N, C-alpha and C positions, 0 to 999 in steps of 0.2 A: 516339388515344393521343398524348400530348404527350411531348416529349423529356424524359428524366429529368434531364438537366443543367439544363434550363430550370426544372424544378420545384425542383431543389436551389438554384439561384440565387434564385428567388423566395422560398424558405423563409428563406434568409439575409437577404434584404432585409426580409421581414416581421419577422424577429427584431429587426433594427436599428431599424425604424420603431416597433415596439411598445415597445421599451426607451426610445427617445428620447421618445415620446409620454407614457409613464408618468412620466418624469422632469420633463417640461416642462409638460404640459397637464392631466394628471389630478391634481386637488387633493382627492381623497377622504381624509378623516382616518383611515379604516380601513385604508388602504393602508400596509403596513409597509415594511420593508427588502426589497423584491422584486428579484430578479435574474432576468432572462430568460436561460435557459440554452440553449434550442434551439427550433427550429420545424421542423415537417414539413408538407409539402403533398401532397395526394393527386395522383396522376398527371393527373387531369382539371382540376387547379387550382381546384377548387370549394370545398375545405375545407382549413383549416390548423389544426394543433394546435400550440399554443404551450406550451412547458414552462417552468416557473418554480420558483424556490426562495424561501423566506422565512426571514429570520433572526429567530429568536424561538421562543416556545413554541407549543403547539397553538392557543391563543386567537388569537395573532397570525396564524397560518396560516389559520384559519377566517375571520377578519375580512378578510384580504388576498384570500382567494378570493371573498368576497362583493363586495369592492370591484372586483375584476377583472371579475366577471360584470356588475356595474352599469355599468362603463365599456366594455363590449364594443362598443356602438354607436359611440361616439366613436373607439375604436381601429380598428374596421372601416372607418369613414369615412375616417380618416387613411390607412390602408393603401391604400384604393382610390384616393385622390387622388395618393399618392406613387408607386404602382407603375405605374399606367397600364394595367393589364390590363383586358380586356373585362368579365370577371365578377370582382367582388371576392370573394375567398374568405371563407366564414364562419369565424369564429374560435372555437376551443374551447381552454380553458385547463386544463392538467393539471399537478398538483404533481409536480415531479421528485423521484424517490426515490433518486437516485444518491448524494447526500450521506449519507443514513441507511444505505444499503447499504455504502458505503465505510467508514463508522464501524464497522459490524458486522464487516466483513472485517478491519479493523485490530485489533479486539479479539480475533478468532479467531487472527490471526497472532501477536499477543503471547502468547496462551495457549499456542499450539503451541511458541513459542520457550522459554517457561518450562518446559514439559513436556520438551522436548529437553534443556535444561540439567539438569533433574532426572535424566533417564535417563543423561546423560553422567557425572554425578557418581556415580551408582550403578555404572556400568560401569567407572569408573576404579579403584574399590576392589574389583572383582570378581576372583575367582580361578577357574580352570577346575574343573569338577566332578569330573573324573577325573584321569588322568595328565596330566603337563605336555604330553606329545606323544601325542595319542590315536591317531595313525596308526601301524600296525605297519610297521616297516621290513623290507624283504625280507631273508631270512636269507642270509648270505654263506656259501658252501660252503667248508668247510675241506678240507685234503688228506686228513684222516682220513675225512671223509664220502665223498669221491670213491673212496677205497680200498674202503670198505664197499659202495658202490653197484656197483663193478666185481666184487666178490666174489659178490654176489647174482646177477649176470647170467650 
């Protein structure tokens, strides 16, 4: 078992190397506006998963995914040369879904705020259904009531 901190450092280094290599060495026209967001390495340092996002529509995402798959050999070779580890990890590319999830959450929050504003508007003009003070106040005993109670006893 390898140190977790070492795996984390290697993942950061792989992310940097892949991003720089995509920018400078990979000249595939299918490669769109790709951003490398994260990398994770297995504890045995044999496999690395690289997460990326693509700016554009579904066609751009698919073409960029194909370009990354075709450039996998060049990227792995560069990672091996620049990291100096005994076994160069195999690379797997995964589309990062965080931007889509974030967009969906923002839509839901906006919808909840609009619903809260609507409820607040309804509540501001609402009136109680029954009496203004629905709680019964305890009855205050008068002197007459005390006299009647003493007479019964």
